[in-house]
C-alpha positions as CSV (number, residue, x, y, z in Angstrom):
1,X,-95.0,84.5,-153.1
2,X,-98.9,84.1,-153.5
3,X,-100.3,82.2,-156.2
4,X,-103.8,83.3,-156.7
5,X,-104.7,80.2,-158.6
6,X,-104.0,78.4,-155.7
7,X,-106.5,77.0,-152.4
8,X,-103.7,76.9,-150.2
9,X,-100.0,78.4,-150.3
10,X,-97.1,78.8,-148.0
11,X,-94.7,81.3,-148.4
12,X,-91.0,81.4,-148.2
13,X,-91.2,82.4,-144.5
14,X,-93.5,79.4,-143.9
15,X,-96.7,80.8,-143.2
16,X,-100.4,79.2,-144.5
17,X,-102.0,81.6,-146.7
18,X,-105.4,79.8,-147.5
19,X,-109.0,80.4,-149.5
20,X,-110.5,83.6,-150.0
21,X,-111.8,85.0,-146.9
22,X,-113.3,87.9,-149.0
23,X,-114.2,89.2,-152.2
24,X,-115.2,92.8,-154.0
25,X,-116.6,92.2,-156.8
26,X,-117.0,95.4,-159.2
27,X,-117.6,97.7,-155.9
28,X,-118.6,101.1,-157.0
29,X,-119.2,104.2,-154.6
30,X,-120.4,107.2,-155.7
31,X,-120.7,110.7,-153.2
32,X,-123.1,112.6,-155.4
33,X,-122.1,113.2,-159.1
34,X,-118.0,112.2,-157.2
35,X,-117.5,108.2,-157.7
36,X,-115.0,107.5,-155.5
37,X,-114.2,103.7,-156.8
38,X,-115.4,102.6,-159.5
39,X,-115.7,99.1,-160.2
40,X,-113.2,97.3,-158.3
41,X,-113.0,93.9,-157.8
42,X,-110.4,92.0,-155.4
43,X,-110.1,89.3,-152.8
44,X,-108.5,88.9,-149.5
45,X,-107.4,85.2,-149.0
46,X,-107.1,84.2,-145.1
47,X,-103.6,84.4,-143.4
48,X,-102.3,87.4,-146.0
49,X,-101.3,90.6,-145.6
50,X,-103.0,92.2,-148.0
51,X,-101.9,96.1,-149.1
52,X,-104.5,98.7,-150.3
53,X,-102.0,101.4,-151.6
54,X,-102.3,104.6,-154.1
55,X,-101.6,108.2,-154.6
56,X,-103.7,110.8,-152.0
57,X,-106.9,110.4,-153.2
58,X,-107.1,107.4,-155.4
59,X,-110.3,105.9,-152.9
60,X,-108.3,103.7,-150.3
61,X,-110.3,104.7,-146.9
62,X,-113.4,104.8,-149.0
63,X,-112.6,101.0,-149.5
64,X,-111.6,100.5,-146.2
65,X,-115.0,101.9,-144.7
66,X,-116.9,99.7,-147.1
67,X,-115.7,96.9,-146.1
68,X,-116.2,97.7,-142.6
69,X,-119.5,99.0,-143.0
70,X,-119.3,102.6,-142.9
71,X,-120.2,103.0,-146.6
72,X,-122.3,101.1,-148.8
73,X,-121.6,100.6,-152.5
74,X,-124.4,101.8,-155.0
75,X,-122.9,98.5,-157.4
76,X,-121.1,95.3,-156.7
77,X,-121.1,92.6,-154.1
78,X,-119.2,92.1,-150.9
79,X,-118.3,88.2,-150.1
80,X,-117.3,87.0,-146.5
81,X,-116.5,83.4,-146.2
82,X,-118.3,82.4,-149.1
83,X,-121.5,83.7,-148.5
84,X,-122.6,87.7,-150.0
85,X,-122.6,90.3,-147.3
86,X,-126.2,92.1,-147.2
87,X,-125.4,95.9,-146.5
88,X,-124.9,96.4,-143.0
89,X,-123.8,98.2,-139.9
90,X,-120.3,98.7,-138.4
91,X,-121.5,97.0,-135.2
92,X,-122.6,94.0,-137.5
93,X,-119.7,94.0,-139.4
94,X,-117.5,93.9,-135.9
95,X,-119.7,91.3,-135.1
96,X,-118.8,89.1,-137.9
97,X,-115.3,89.3,-136.8
98,X,-114.0,92.1,-138.6
99,X,-112.1,94.6,-137.0
100,X,-109.9,98.1,-138.0
101,X,-107.9,101.1,-136.6
102,X,-108.9,104.9,-137.9
103,X,-105.9,106.9,-140.5
104,X,-106.8,109.7,-137.2
105,X,-106.6,107.9,-134.0
106,X,-109.8,106.9,-132.2
107,X,-109.3,106.6,-128.5
108,X,-111.2,107.9,-125.8
109,X,-108.2,110.1,-124.8
110,X,-109.6,110.6,-120.9
111,X,-109.7,106.8,-120.1
112,X,-106.6,104.8,-119.1
113,X,-105.0,102.5,-121.7
114,X,-106.4,99.0,-120.2
115,X,-110.0,100.9,-120.1
116,X,-109.7,101.9,-123.8
117,X,-108.9,98.1,-124.8
118,X,-111.8,96.8,-123.0
119,X,-114.0,98.8,-125.5
120,X,-112.9,96.1,-128.0
121,X,-114.6,93.2,-126.0
122,X,-117.9,95.0,-126.4
123,X,-118.8,91.9,-129.3
124,X,-118.0,89.3,-127.1
125,X,-120.0,90.8,-123.8
126,X,-123.5,89.1,-122.9
127,X,-123.9,90.0,-119.7
128,X,-126.8,93.2,-119.4
129,X,-126.8,96.6,-118.2
130,X,-127.8,95.7,-115.2
131,X,-125.9,92.5,-114.7
132,X,-122.5,94.6,-115.6
133,X,-123.3,97.2,-112.8
134,X,-123.9,94.8,-109.7
135,X,-120.7,93.1,-111.0
136,X,-122.2,89.8,-109.8
137,X,-122.0,86.3,-110.9
138,X,-121.8,85.7,-114.5
139,X,-121.2,89.8,-115.3
140,X,-118.3,89.0,-112.9
141,X,-116.8,86.0,-114.5
142,X,-117.3,87.3,-117.9
143,X,-115.5,90.8,-116.9
144,X,-112.6,88.6,-115.8
145,X,-112.4,86.4,-118.6
146,X,-112.4,89.7,-120.9
147,X,-109.8,91.2,-118.6
148,X,-107.3,88.3,-119.2
149,X,-107.5,88.4,-122.9
150,X,-106.8,92.0,-123.1
151,X,-103.8,91.4,-120.4
152,X,-102.2,89.0,-122.8
153,X,-102.4,91.8,-125.8
154,X,-100.7,94.2,-123.6
155,X,-97.9,92.0,-122.9
156,X,-98.0,91.0,-127.0
157,X,-97.8,94.5,-127.8
158,X,-95.2,95.2,-124.7
159,X,-97.2,98.1,-123.6
160,X,-97.4,96.8,-120.1
161,X,-96.3,100.3,-118.5
162,X,-98.5,102.2,-119.8
163,X,-101.7,100.0,-119.0
164,X,-103.1,102.2,-116.6
165,X,-101.8,105.8,-118.1
166,X,-104.6,108.2,-119.6
167,X,-104.4,108.0,-123.4
168,X,-104.2,111.9,-123.5
169,X,-100.4,111.5,-121.9
170,X,-99.1,109.5,-124.5
171,X,-97.0,110.2,-127.5
172,X,-98.1,109.4,-130.9
173,X,-96.7,106.4,-131.8
174,X,-97.8,104.8,-128.5
175,X,-101.2,105.7,-128.9
176,X,-101.5,103.8,-132.2
177,X,-100.3,101.1,-130.5
178,X,-103.2,101.2,-128.3
179,X,-105.6,101.5,-131.0
180,X,-104.2,98.3,-132.6
181,X,-104.5,96.7,-128.8
182,X,-108.2,97.4,-128.8
183,X,-108.7,96.1,-132.3
184,X,-106.7,93.1,-131.7
185,X,-108.9,92.6,-128.4
186,X,-111.7,91.8,-130.8
187,X,-110.1,88.8,-131.5
188,X,-111.1,89.7,-135.4
189,X,-110.6,87.3,-138.1
190,X,-110.2,90.1,-140.3
191,X,-107.9,92.8,-139.1
192,X,-108.2,96.7,-141.5
193,X,-105.3,98.7,-141.0
194,X,-105.6,102.5,-142.4
195,X,-102.2,104.1,-142.5
196,X,-100.7,102.1,-139.1
197,X,-97.0,104.2,-140.0
198,X,-98.4,107.6,-141.0
199,X,-96.9,110.4,-138.4
200,X,-93.8,107.5,-137.1
201,X,-90.5,108.3,-136.8
202,X,-88.4,105.0,-138.4
203,X,-87.9,103.3,-134.8
204,X,-91.8,103.3,-134.1
205,X,-92.1,102.3,-138.2
206,X,-89.7,99.2,-137.3
207,X,-91.7,98.1,-134.2
208,X,-95.2,98.5,-135.8
209,X,-94.0,96.1,-138.8
210,X,-92.8,93.5,-136.2
211,X,-96.0,93.9,-134.7
212,X,-98.3,93.5,-137.3
213,X,-96.4,90.3,-138.8
214,X,-96.5,88.9,-135.3
215,X,-100.4,89.3,-135.2
216,X,-100.3,87.7,-138.3
217,X,-97.8,85.0,-137.8
218,X,-98.9,84.3,-134.2
219,X,-102.5,84.8,-134.0
220,X,-103.2,84.0,-137.6
221,X,-104.9,87.1,-138.4
222,X,-105.6,88.4,-141.7
223,X,-104.6,91.6,-142.4
224,X,-105.6,94.2,-145.2
225,X,-103.9,97.9,-144.8
226,X,-103.1,100.8,-146.7
227,X,-99.6,102.9,-146.3
228,X,-98.1,105.2,-148.1
229,X,-94.8,103.9,-147.4
230,X,-93.7,101.7,-150.1
231,X,-91.1,100.2,-148.0
232,X,-92.9,98.8,-145.6
233,X,-95.5,97.9,-147.9
234,X,-93.3,95.7,-150.3
235,X,-91.3,94.1,-147.2
236,X,-95.0,93.6,-145.0
237,X,-97.4,92.5,-148.0
238,X,-98.1,89.2,-149.6
239,X,-100.2,90.7,-152.5
240,X,-100.8,94.6,-153.3
241,X,-103.8,96.3,-155.0
242,X,-103.1,99.4,-156.1
243,X,-106.1,102.3,-156.9
244,X,-105.8,105.6,-158.8
245,X,-109.0,107.7,-159.1
246,X,-111.1,105.6,-157.9
247,X,-110.0,102.6,-160.4
248,X,-107.8,99.5,-160.0
249,X,-104.5,100.2,-162.2
250,X,-102.8,97.2,-160.3
251,X,-103.3,93.8,-158.1
252,X,-100.5,91.7,-157.6
253,X,-97.6,90.6,-155.2
254,X,-95.0,93.2,-154.6
255,X,-92.2,92.4,-157.0
256,X,-95.2,93.2,-159.9
257,X,-96.5,96.1,-158.6
258,X,-93.1,97.4,-158.1
259,X,-92.6,97.0,-161.7
260,X,-95.7,98.0,-163.1
261,X,-96.0,100.9,-165.4
262,X,-99.0,102.4,-164.3
263,X,-98.3,102.2,-160.6
264,X,-94.9,103.8,-161.4
265,X,-97.0,106.6,-163.8
266,X,-99.4,107.4,-160.7
267,X,-96.8,107.5,-158.0
268,X,-94.7,110.2,-160.2
269,X,-97.9,112.0,-161.2
270,X,-97.7,111.4,-165.2
271,X,-100.8,112.8,-166.9
272,X,-103.7,110.3,-167.4
273,X,-105.2,110.6,-170.8
């Protein structure tokens, strides 16, 4: 697994892990008198699969929302690609090369699969509204180029047979795959996955796990994911950060986390002092 002291590292399965891509420094997030995240620091390295885990209410989704710009911490700093990131709105974060999926599926139910995935290309579109309406010249070429990207993703995720199907007609597992496709359409450098396996059966989890590994391997995409299925976490991730009641209680390779007594206590519901 990954040695955090190294600038670069090759995993046992041959994947290349690079230097720090994103660093969260002493992040604290409050909602009124409620502290959702308390003084947490960790980093995400280029090319790795980084898991964020913890019991319900631990602050995991809040942390993902901080990374993606939905929440702004009251304390701490976010560093991305070696530069301190100023407070940004989600669309500005997306333009930096960060895309995400959501715990509760956020697709356009009345639109087809391909049209939903095309919305992931918005940050790459430069033509104005008038040019797009006329669909002429540069706007036409841009549309065709973006559709080529989307079609490659559709093939990659093996959803050719539903490309023209309205999302509302799809079963849950395929909706999750379409949401992953939309995030990939943005061609992110960092992909955030919020419980990508939630509500899936065993076969669907196996498929999604395979696609996550393939995205990381074939596209070189850095991935940070929240997941409750510990079997999935231990199989997929290079490193794991563990949260409980807004605090960080563990950070390291899966095997180290598996044997961390604080983590075991948190998941077993052992009372805190």
